[in-house]
C-alpha positions as CSV (number, residue, x, y, z in Angstrom):
1,M,-182.2,-25.2,-10.8
2,P,-185.5,-24.3,-12.4
3,Q,-185.4,-21.8,-15.2
4,I,-188.3,-19.4,-14.6
5,S,-187.9,-17.0,-17.6
6,E,-185.7,-16.3,-20.6
7,F,-185.5,-13.3,-22.9
8,Y,-182.9,-11.8,-25.3
9,G,-180.6,-14.7,-24.5
10,I,-180.8,-13.9,-20.8
11,A,-181.8,-16.9,-18.6
12,I,-183.3,-16.4,-15.2
13,Y,-183.1,-19.2,-12.6
14,M,-184.1,-19.7,-9.0
15,Y,-182.8,-22.5,-6.7
16,I,-184.9,-24.6,-4.3
17,N,-184.2,-23.6,-0.6
18,D,-181.5,-21.1,-1.7
19,H,-179.7,-18.8,0.8
20,Q,-181.1,-15.4,1.9
21,P,-181.7,-12.7,0.9
22,P,-184.4,-13.4,-1.8
23,H,-182.7,-13.3,-5.2
24,F,-182.6,-14.9,-8.6
25,H,-179.7,-16.0,-10.8
26,V,-178.9,-14.6,-14.2
27,K,-176.9,-16.3,-17.0
28,Y,-176.0,-14.6,-20.2
29,N,-173.3,-16.1,-22.4
30,D,-170.3,-16.5,-20.2
31,Y,-171.6,-14.1,-17.5
32,E,-173.3,-15.0,-14.3
33,A,-174.7,-13.0,-11.5
34,F,-177.5,-13.0,-8.9
35,V,-179.9,-10.1,-8.3
36,N,-181.5,-9.2,-4.9
37,I,-185.3,-9.1,-5.5
38,D,-185.8,-6.4,-2.9
39,N,-183.2,-3.8,-3.8
40,G,-181.7,-4.9,-7.1
41,V,-178.2,-5.3,-5.9
42,V,-176.2,-7.4,-8.4
43,K,-173.4,-9.8,-7.3
44,G,-171.3,-11.0,-10.2
45,E,-170.8,-9.6,-13.7
46,L,-173.2,-8.8,-16.5
47,P,-172.9,-6.3,-19.4
48,R,-174.6,-3.0,-18.7
49,R,-177.3,-3.5,-21.3
50,V,-178.1,-6.9,-19.8
51,I,-178.4,-5.4,-16.3
52,N,-180.7,-2.7,-17.7
53,L,-183.0,-5.4,-19.3
54,V,-182.9,-7.4,-16.1
55,F,-183.9,-4.4,-14.0
56,E,-186.7,-3.6,-16.3
57,W,-188.0,-7.2,-16.0
58,L,-187.5,-7.2,-12.2
59,D,-189.6,-4.0,-11.9
60,A,-192.4,-5.6,-13.9
61,H,-192.4,-8.9,-12.0
62,K,-191.2,-8.3,-8.4
63,D,-194.4,-9.7,-6.8
64,E,-194.2,-12.9,-8.9
65,L,-190.5,-13.3,-8.1
66,M,-191.3,-13.1,-4.4
67,D,-194.1,-15.6,-4.8
68,N,-191.7,-18.0,-6.5
69,W,-189.0,-17.4,-3.8
70,K,-191.6,-18.4,-1.1
71,R,-192.7,-21.4,-3.2
72,L,-189.1,-22.6,-3.6
73,Q,-188.4,-22.1,0.1
74,N,-191.2,-24.6,0.7
75,Y,-189.9,-27.1,-1.8
76,E,-192.7,-26.3,-4.3
77,S,-192.2,-25.8,-8.0
78,P,-191.9,-22.3,-9.2
79,I,-194.2,-20.7,-11.8
80,K,-192.8,-19.5,-15.1
81,I,-192.7,-15.7,-15.4
82,K,-193.4,-13.9,-18.7
83,P,-190.3,-12.7,-20.5
84,L,-189.6,-9.1,-21.2
85,D,-191.6,-7.9,-24.3
């Protein structure tokens, strides 16, 4: 599972040929969730402050995330995405 970004202890991953809808996985300490790229729906558990940071990052990098989703669906390597500043 390629890690595509990390910030404030929050690790963002995407799987090769993962199930629909387009999403990414988030790991923070003992918490795990996945976030829908299109609508931001979160499945799993994350602390509220982590969710807020992830949403801020998602808003800034939505196009890059969709590009990576398409790359991974074609078994291509993803491109690293800048962390939240």
